[in-house]
N, C-alpha and C positions, 0 to 999 in steps of 0.2 A: 504493500500500500504506500509506504514511504517513497519507494522508488518511483511509483506511478505519479505521486504528487510532484516529486522532483522533476520528472520528465515533462509533466504538464506545465510546470512553471518555466522550464527552459524553452519549451515550444512557444509559450506565450511571449517570452522575452524576445525570441527570434522574430515573431510576428510583429511586435511593436517596434523593433529596430531592423527593418529590412536590410539585407545584404551584409549583416554583421557576420554571418557564417562564412563569408568569402574572405574575411581578413586573415592574413598570415600572422605569424608572431611578430611582435615589435622588433625583435632581433633581425628577422629576415627583411622587414621593411627598411630598417636602418642600414643594412648592408647595401640595399639597392640605392638608398639616398646617398650613402658615402661614395658609391661609384659614380653617381650622377654629379655630385658636388665636385669630386676630384677631376672629372673630365671637363667640367665647366671652368674650374680654376686653370687648367692647362691651356684651354682655348682663350683665356683672358689675358695671356701674357703678351700677346702682340699689341703693338701701339695702335690705338683707335684712329680711324680716319678723321681728318679735319677738313674744313672748307678749303684751306690752302692746298690740300692734296688733290683737289678736284679742279677740272677745267670746265667750269659752268658757263653757259651762254650769258647768264645774267650776273651782274655784279651784286654781291650780297654784303650786308652790314652785320658785324658782330661786335659785341662789347666784351670787355675783359675786366678782371679785378684790378683796381688801381689804388695806390696808397693815397692817404688823405692829402698829402702835399701835391700830388698830381691833380686830384679833383679840384683843389683850391686854385692851382695854377690854370687849369682849363676854364674855370669860371671867370677868373680875372682876364684871361685872353679874350673870352667871349664878350665880356662887358666892354673891353677896350675896342673891339670891333664895332660894337653898337655905338660907342661914343664917336668913332670915326664916321659911321653912317650918318649920324645926326649932324655932325659938324660939316659934312660935305653936302648937306641938304637932301640926302636920299631918304630921310625919314627913319623911323625906328621899327625894325621887324626882326623876327627870328626865323631862321631856316630850320625847320623841324622835320626829322625823318618821318615819313608816312608809315603808320602802323595799320593801315587799312588792309582788309583781306585781299584786295587786288594787288597789294605790294608784298605778298607772302608767297613762299615757294616751298613745296615739300621735296626734299632731296632723298631719294630712295637709298643711295649709297650710305647716307648718314642716318637714315630712318628718323628724321626729325624735320620740323618746320623751321625755315630760316626767313629772315627779312631781306627783301631786295633793297636797292639803294635809292629809290625814289624819295624825294623830299617835297615839302610844301612850305609856302611862305606864310608866316603869321604876323601881319602888320598891325601896328598900334593905331594907325590912322583910319582903319576901316571899322565901321560900326559892328560888323558881324564877328570881328575877331579881337576888338579892343579889350574886352574883359578877359579873354583867354590869354592874351599877351600880358596883361597885368598880373594874372595868376602865375604865369611862367616866370616873370621877373621876381615876384614874391618868393616862389619856391627856390629859385637860384640864390636869392639873398639868404634864405634860411639855411640852405645846404652849405653855403659859404661860412656861415656862423658855426655850424656843426663841425666843419673841417678845422676851423681855427681853435675851437674849444676841445676837439677830440672827444665828443660825447655822442651817445646814441639817444634817439627819441623814437616814439612810435608814430605810425601814420596818423593815428588819432590826435597825438600831440600837435603834429604839423597842421592838421585841420583847425584846431582850436586857436591857432595863432591869429586867425582872421576869419571868423565864421561868416561874417557879412560878405566878405569878398568871395570866399569859396562856395558858400551857400549849401553845398552838399559834399560829403567826403569823397564821393565817387569822382567829383570834379578835380579835387586836389590830388587824389590817387592817380588819375589818368595823366595829369600834367607831370606828376613825379616820374612816371614811366617815360614820358616825352623827354624830360630833363636827363634822365639816365642815358637815353639813347643819344641825345645831343652831345653829351659829354664823353660818350664812348666808354662808359663804365657800367658795371653791374649795379643793380639797385643796392646791394649790400655795401658797395663802396661809398654810398652816400650817407651811411650811418643812420638810415631810417629803417626801422624794423616793424614787422607786424606783431600783434599780440600773440603770445604763445597759444598754439592750437593743437599741433600734432603731439603724439605721445609714443613712447617706445618701451617695450618690456621684453625680457628674455635674455638669451645668452650673449650679452654684450657688456663690455667694460670700456669706458672712455673717460677722458679728462674734460671737465667743463670749467674753463677759466682756472685751471690748476687743481680743481677738486676731482678726485677719482670717483666715478659713478659706476656701481654694479647694478645693472638693470634686472638682475634676478632677485634683488632685495629691495625693490621699490613698491611692493604690494601690487594689488590688482590694478591700481590706477596707473602704474608705470611712471616713467620719467618724462616730464615735459621736454619736448625738443627745443633746444635753445634757439631763440629768434635770430641771434647773430652767430652764424656758423663758424666764423673765424676763431671763436674761443673753444671750439671742439677739436680734440686731438687724441693721439695715442689710442686708437681703437684696437681692441683685442676681442677675439671671439672663437669659440669652438663650435659655432653653429654650422649646420649643413646647408641652410638656405634662409632667405629673408621672406617672411610672409607679410605681404602688403594687404591690409584689410580696409575696405571702403568705409565701414561705419563703426561707430563707437560700441553699439550693442554686441556685435560679433567679437570685437576686440575684448570687451569685458568678459564674455563667456570663455574665450580662449585663455585670457590672463588668469581668471579665477581657477580654471581647470589645470593651470600650469602646463599647458600643452607643450611649451618650449622645453620642459624637462623630459617628457616622453619622447619627443622628436626634436632634438636640439635645433633651435631656430631663433630668429629675432622677429618679433611681431611689431609692426608699426602701423599707425593710422593717422590720417589728418581729419578724421571725423566728418567725412563728406568731401567737399571740393578741396583739391590739393592746394595748400598754401606754399609760399616760396620756401620757408624754412624746412618744411617736411620734404619737399622736392630736393633741396640741396643736401639734406641729411641722408636721404635715401641714396643719392648718387655717390656721396662720400663713402657710405658703407659698402656699396657694391664695388667701388674702385679699390678701396684700401683692403677690404676683406676678401675680395674676389669670390663673392657668393652669388648664386642665382637668385632671382626675385620671382616669387609666385604670387599672383594677385587673386584675392577673393572679393568679388564685387557682386552687386545685385544683378539679376538677369533682366535687365531693361536697358534701353539705349543710353541712359545717363550713367549706368555703371561702366559701360564700355567707353563713354566719353571721358570719365574720370580716369580710367586706365590709360587712355590715349594721351591725356595731359601729362601723366607721369612718364610715359614712354617716348612720345613724339614731341611734346611741348604744347603750350597754349598759343593760339594766334595772337592774343593780347601781349604776350611777352616773347614773341618769336625772336626778337633782337638778342635775347639772352638764352636761347635754347641750348647752346653748347654747355652751359653751366647747370641748367635746370632739368635736363632730360636724362632718363635712365633707359637706354635702348634695351631691347630684347627681354622685356618683362613677359613672363608666361601667364596666360589666362587660365587659371586653375579652375575657377568656378565663381559663382554659379552660372552655368551656361544654359542657354535655351534647351539644348539636347538633354540636360540633366533632369528637366522637369518630368519627362516620361521615364528616362533611364532609372531614376531613383524613386519613381512612383509618388511624386509630390501630389497630395490630394487636390482635387479640383477646388475645394473651398479655400485652399491656401494660394491659389493662383489668382492673379488679378487681370481683368481685361485691359488691354492697352487703349489709351485715349487716342483721339485723332492726332493730337500733338505728339504723342509717343510714336505713333506710326510714321508721321512725317519726319521726326528726328531720326528714326531708324533708317528710313529711306535716304535721308540726307547723308547719313554716315556711310551708306553703301556707295555713295559717289565720291567719298574721300579717298585720296591716293594711298594714305597710310593704312586704310582698311583693305583696299583692293590688293595691296601687296601681299596680304596674308589670306590665302584661299580658305583656310579653316575659319577665320573670322567672318568672311563673307558667307560661308555656309551657315554658321550659327545665326548671323543677323537675318539672313533670308528666312530661316526657320522661325525666328521671333516675329518678323513682320507677317509671315504667312499664317501663323497660329493666332496672332494678335493676343498673346498671353505673356505676362511678365510675372516675376516672383522675387521677393526679397530673400536675403540669406536666412532671415528668421523663419521662412516657410519650413525649413528643416526641423524646427522645434515641434512640429506636429508629430514627430516620432520620438519626442523626448527632448528636454532642454539641453542635454549634453550630446545629442546625436551628432552635432557638428564636429565636436572634438573627439568623440569616441568611435564614430563609424565613417562619416562622410569624408573628412579630411584624411584619416589614415588610409582609407581605400583609394582615394585619389592619389596619394603619395605612392602607395603600393603599385598601382597600375601606371604610374607616371602619366596620369591623364591630364595633360595641360597642352595648350596650343600657343 
C-alpha cells in the first residue's frame, strides 16, 4: 500500500511538472555546459572586427571614451568656433550629427547598428530651432562645469538645473545624446549617469571603486550595477555562462532558488528596457570573462526587441554601438515554439494586439532579424498564431518550474538560437 501511495505521488508530480522525467543528472548537464563554455572561450580569443577593418560605401561616425581634459578641450574649441561664426556675421548655429533612422546602417559583419555621417544645422536665428539651440548651449555649459569639477551627476540632476527651459526630461536627455555625438565621446565620458536600474547576482566577484563585491553574498536582491562603469574592475568568475533575464520577476525567482549554485552562472537584468549601465556591464563581463550570454525574455515582439538592443544596439544610441553592444547573444527562451513544445496552457497565453502584430511584422523587415533564419522562423510563428506569453506562464506548472525543469532542460538540450 505504501509503495502504491509513493508511486501515485511520483506520477502526480510528473504530471504537474511536464518533461521533468527527461532531465539528466546535474553532473551530466554540467559536463555539457563546460564543453560549450570552453569552446566559446576558445573562439573568443580572436580580435573582434571594427569599423576601421571594413571598407563600407558609407562613411560612419563612432564615438570613443575620452578623458575629462579632452571633453573640456573639445567644448572650448566648439565654443571658440561659435564665437568666430558670430563675429564674422554668419550667425550662431550648431552642426549636429543626425540620429534619424534614415542616417543609420546595420552592418552584418559587425552585427550591430552604426550611425552614418550625415549632419544637420541647428541655428539660433530660426524660430523652429531656437529653443533646441538654447538647450544645446545649456547642456554644453553644464558638461563643461562637470569636467572642471570632476564630479558625476544624474540625468535627472541635469534636468532640474533649468526645468522651465527643458520642460521635459526627454528633451534634455535627447540633447545630451546630441552633445555626446558632437563631441565625439561616449555618454559616460560626460560624467552624466542614469539612476541605478540593473542588478546582478551569482558567480561573480568584482571591484567597485576599490571595494570587492561577491555577488553570491548579496541576497536575492543582488548587487546594483554601478551607473559609472569606469569604477568597475578586477572581474573574477567560475561561471559557465551569463544568463540575461528580461524582467525582475524571473530574476527574483532564479536568485531566490540560487540557480547560479546549481548551474554556475551570472544572472543579470535591467528590469525591462536595457539601460546604458547594464549594457556596458554586460559587454564588460563577456569580454573580460569570455563567457557566452543566454537570454531569457518574454515570447512577444518586445522581448525580442529588448534582446536586439543588447545584441545589435538601439537606433537612438547607434553612435555608441561599439561600446554598448554584446554580439552573439543566444535566444534561450521563451520562444514562440516553446508554447506548444512545453504545453503552456491556453489560459496562460495571451492574444496579440494589432500593435503587437504590427511590431512583429516590422521586426521581420529588420536586417538584424533577417540575418538569423531561426529568429525569422520563430517570429513568423508568433505572428501566425497571434499568441504571446510571459516567462511567468511557466508558473502554471509550479512557481519553481522555471528553475527546476525549464531552464535545466534547455541547458541540457543546448536549445538556444
